N, C-alpha and C positions, 0 to 999 in steps of 0.2 A: 503121361506125367501119375506116378504114383498117389493111389487114392485109399482113403481111410473114411469107408462104407459104417461102422462102427461107430465114427463121432458126430454129435448131434450135429442136423445142421446151424449155421446161423439162425439166429432170433431177430426178425426187426419188427421195432415201434416207433409209436411215434411220441415224441417228448418235447411237449411244446413247440416248439418252431422245428426242432431239426427232425430229421429220419436218421436212426440209428440202426446197422447191419450188423449183427453184433458189437465189436470194439470199436466201427470210424459212425463218424456223425457228420453227415451231411447236411450244413444250415444252405439256404436260399437266400442271397441278401439281392436287395434292392440297394439301386447305382444310377450312376449319370450315363446317359446316351452319350456316346463318344462322339463328335464331329468326324462322320464318312467324308472324309475330303482326300483320302490316298495317304494323309499322314498315320505315323506312329505314335499314341502317344502315351504316357506312363500309368500305372493303374487308376481306376477311379477308384472313389472310398465306397466303405459299407456304408450306407441311408437309415439301415436298420433290416430286419429279415421281413422277411414273406410269412403273414401267416399262413398254417398248412390245416389243413384237417381228414379228416378217414372218410373215404370214398361210405365204406358201409354206416358210416353216422349220417346221413343226408342220401339213402339207397332211394326216396322217395320223389328223391327233387331234383335230379343229376341224370346225365344223359343215357341213356341203358348202354351204352360202350362202356363208359366208365364203370359200369356195377358189372362188367362182365370180364373186366378187369381189376378189378379193386383200387387196392393204394391209395394212395392222398392223395391231394387236390388244395392250389392253392392260385391268388388271384394275380391278375399282372396288367398292366394297365396298355393299351392296344399303344408301338414303339415304345415299351419303355423295355429298360437293360436289366440283366440280371448278370451275378457271377455267383458260383460256387465253393464252398469252402469246405476242406476236410483236415478231422481232429482224428488222430488214431496214438497208440501206442507203440514205441519200436522193440516192446517183444512180441507183440502181436500184432505184426501188421496187415493189410489190406488190400489187396488190387479190385481195383473197383473199374468196372467196361460202366461207359457210360453216354447214351445214346437217345438224339432229339429226334421224334419221329422216327422210330426205329431205323434209325442212320447213326452209323459211329461217330461220335464228335473229334475224334483224332484222326481218322482215316477216310469215311465218308463212305463205306462198306455197307452193307444191307441188316441188318442184325443179326448176332448170332450165340450161341451161348459157348462158342468157346472159347479158349485165351491164346490168341497169334505165339504161336511157337517156331514156327519157318517165314514168320511174311514181319510186318512192319509192327512194333507195339502200339496195340489196338486199347490201351490201359492207362490208368495212371494207380501210385503204388501212394498208400498213406500209414504211417507219415511218410515223407519227402516231397511229395505234395501238396500245397498249404492249400491250390485252389485253381478254380478252372472260370476264363473266364468268358473262351466262345470256342469256335470252331478253328481249329489244327491247321492253319494257312499257310505258313512262312518259316522261313531260318527264327523262331526266335520271337514270330509274331500271331497273334487269333485274330477274327475278328467276331468283334463282340456278338453275345447272345441275344436278340431282340424280340420280343413278342410280337405276334402277327396271326390275325386272323387264319383259321383253315377253310382254303378253297378258293383264293384268290395268287397261290403259283408263288407266294413270296418266301416260303420258309425252304430249309435244306430238304426237307423232306419232299415237295413238290418240285424242288430243279434235279433231284438225285433219284426220283421215284417215277417221277412226271406224275404223282397223285399226292392226294394230302388224306389221309382217312386215319391217323394214329397220333398225330400230334404229342403234345407235352412233350416229358424225360422220362427216359428208362433208365435204369442205377442194377448193375450185377453183382454183387463182392463176392471174391472168393479169398477166404482164409490162408492162413501159411500151416504148411503142412510142420510137422513136431520135429522143432532143432533147426528151424530154417530161418531162424529168427531171432534178435539178441536175448537171452538170457529175462524172465523176470527177475525186477528188484526184488528186496525183502518185502513181505507185508505193509502194506500201509492201510491207514483210518481211510477206507474212500466213504465219501456220504455220494448216496443214490439218491436221484430225484421222483416222487413218487406220480406225476405229472404226467403219465404215458398211456399209451394206448395202444394193444396190438395192432398190427396190419396187417389186411387178409385180401385173399383173392388169390388169383391163379399167379396175378406177380407178386409174392409172396410166402412166406414159406413157415408160417406161424398162426395159429389159432389167436383168437382179439378179444379185450376184455372188453366189459362196459365201458357207455360213453356219457359225459354226463349235458353233453350237447344238446340242445335242443332245439326242434325244427319250428321256426317262426311264421311261415307264410306256406301255403298252398299253391301256387299258382306255377306251372313249371318253366323251366329254363327258357330262353326265348333261342332259337336257330343261332348258329354262330359264336352260342358259346364256346368251346372249344378252339385252342389255340395253338398255335409251335413255336416256333424258335426260326430264327431269320438270320441272317447275316449281318451286321453293321461293322462300325468303324474297325482301324487296326487299332492294338494294342499290342505292345512289349511285353512280351511272357514267354518262357520257357517253361517246354512240357516236359518230366525229370525222366529220363529211362528207366528200366528196372535195375536196383543194384540189388536186388534175388537173382534174380532169373526165370525164366517164364516154367521150369518145371516145380516154385518152389512152392506152388501154388493147389490147395487142395480142390478139387474140383464136383467132387464129391457131394460137398457145406455149402456149395453156393448159397444167395441169399438173392432176389431179386422185387422188385419195386416201382411199380410205375404210378411217375407223378406228374397225374394229367393238371394244365392250365387250362385255366377260365378267367374271361373278360373280366373285370374287376368289378363294374360293377354290378354284372351277374351276380360275380360270386356274393356280393351281400341280399341280395332275393333269396338263395340257394340257403343261406347260411344264418340269416337275420343280423347277422356280424356286421360293422361299418366295412368302408371298403377303405384302399389304404388311398391315401391325400397321391395328385399326380406328384412327379417325380420334378423339384429344380433343373432347369438349364446348364451344361456342363460352364456355360460362357457365364452364368450368374451367381455359382460356386467359384470359379476361380476370380471373379472380381471383388467375392467379399475376403480373399485369402485366405481361403481354407485346402489344407493339404492334396495334394498327390500322391503316389507311391511311385518305390522301383524297387525291384529285388535287389535282396541282399546279396554284395560278391556277384562272384561269375557263378554259370551250373551249365549242364548239357543240355541239350534239349533232342528230342528225337528227331523221327523223319520229319518235313512235313508231308503232307497231302495234296494227292496234284487234284484230287478232284474236288477236295476243299478250298481248293488255291481257286479251282476257279466259279466259287459261286456267286452269284450276283449279288449284291448287297439289298439294303431296301428302298435305300436312294436311290440306286441302278434300276431296280422294277417302278420305280418312282416314276423314273426319265421314261422308261418300256410303255409306258402306260399314258402319261402324261400328265401327270400329279406335277403336285409342287405343294405338298402338305407338309413336309420336315425341313425344320430349319438346321441346320447341320454347317452352320456359317464354322469356320476355323476358329481357332482358339489357341492366344500366346499361355504356353504357363511356365513364368517364372521359375526359374532354375531352382531358389531359394520354400518353394513350394512343395518342392520333389521331395520327400519327405525315402531314407530306408523303411523294406517290408521284409519280412520274412528270416529275420535274423536266428542267430544261435538262440535256442530258450532251454532253460535249464531240466532236466527229465523230471515229468512227471506220470504217475500211473491215471493218473484223472482222465475219464476216454470223453468229460464232456467237453 
């Protein structure tokens, strides 16, 4: 790949509930946990975004490993589901590698900082890929991201590597080389948010600004605070091939960030902020006539990962342990509750 070392690296910042890697905005959405019954479900809704905080703002409150990696953290309830949304601009696209516990969410391979050129695509491209709800495990099917504590063997990291020591989510972004994307539009007024702070640590590429957060408690978090992502129910979702080609990305200007996941109750102890409420069930949501979604039109899909297809789900791991704690009864979603999502949108240079 051609590199341009003279150009600045992508800047990383935290803007309210969004992590921004250069022109790419990533948000982390609360959602319904799908029934883990072998059926493939439509796309569940966003129930709002998870709050996100900088590790550096609570350095005396978080596990030592978080301080070493820096980055940001967010709260999840055990067995809660998540999806990621991506927003960028056509004239400044980004290739993004996504890992859970240092295992690639598209291929299952161990984390590395290269872009696949001679193997299956191991990154998404935004704009183009509007969201990712789980691990790439089948033809047009993913296994939902579900939060589980480290040390129990439930996470993808534990099943693929045999140990659970990282947890969280890792993001690595690459900007496009000059001339490899659509030309920019005429200058327009763009309103920038002032509610942001820079992300620091070895999993970031920029200095940080001061924060307004205040630490309200002094007790250290209990063991078991750190969480990772396990595989949940099946969902119909495509992961789109790179339309630009693997040689379109500037590897010299990458930006990376570690997104730690903490138990929702311990998040409140660390930050003094309220923990998010427990999510409602898919059954209750559907019974109230609320919408599910399907992707707009037909789209190509990258190859499924054999390693990720073999992941045991949370329900399957429960069965191994003899647990019966997860209620995953099937849900019949009426056709008139399934709405189109991800259709054509007007061109915009708004990076928010």
